[in-house]
C-alpha positions in Angstrom: 0.0 0.0 0.0 1.2 3.5 -0.8 1.3 6.0 1.9 -0.4 9.3 1.2 1.8 12.3 1.3 0.4 14.6 3.9 0.4 18.2 3.0 2.9 20.2 5.0 1.7 23.2 7.0 3.5 26.5 6.7 3.0 29.8 8.6 3.9 33.4 7.7 5.6 35.2 10.6 3.8 38.5 11.3 5.4 39.3 14.8 8.7 38.4 16.4 8.7 40.4 19.6 11.6 39.2 21.8 12.3 36.3 19.4 15.7 36.6 17.8 15.2 33.3 15.8 12.1 34.6 13.8 12.0 37.0 10.9 8.9 38.9 10.1 7.4 38.2 6.6 9.2 34.8 6.4 7.5 31.5 5.9 8.2 28.8 8.4 7.4 25.1 8.6 4.9 24.1 11.3 5.3 20.7 13.0 2.2 18.9 14.3 1.7 19.4 18.1 -1.9 19.1 19.3 -0.9 19.8 22.9 0.8 23.1 22.0 -2.1 24.2 19.8 -4.6 23.7 22.6 -2.4 26.1 24.7 -2.2 28.7 21.9 1.2 27.8 20.5 2.7 26.5 17.2 5.8 24.3 16.9 7.9 26.1 14.4 11.3 25.3 12.8 13.0 28.6 13.3 16.2 30.3 12.1 18.3 28.1 14.4 17.0 25.0 12.5 15.4 23.6 15.7 11.8 23.4 16.5 10.4 25.6 19.3 7.0 26.7 20.5 5.9 30.2 19.6 2.5 32.0 20.2 0.0 31.3 17.4 -0.6 35.1 17.3 2.9 35.5 15.8 1.8 33.7 12.6 -0.8 33.4 9.9 -1.2 29.9 8.5 -0.8 29.8 4.7 -1.8 27.2 2.2 0.8 26.8 -0.5 0.6 25.0 -3.9 2.4 21.6 -3.9 5.2 23.0 -6.0 5.9 25.7 -3.4 5.8 23.2 -0.6 8.4 21.0 -2.4 10.6 24.1 -3.0 10.5 25.0 0.7 11.0 21.5 1.8 14.3 21.4 -0.1 15.3 24.8 1.2 14.6 24.1 4.9 
């Protein structure tokens, strides 16, 4: 059986107050974390290359075409 490729989730940073590892107007990959989402956070792979929790209010989720997702997957 073939596994379905799950669409990746990306977020546009709109705020980076006190966060040196985030750049405004940059798109970041979001990792699934239901517990964090319930508390109002997103798990983001930031500029350090590591994943950390950031307030959801710092981001706007964006839906990207598959081609853009692939391009970002290679770049991240």
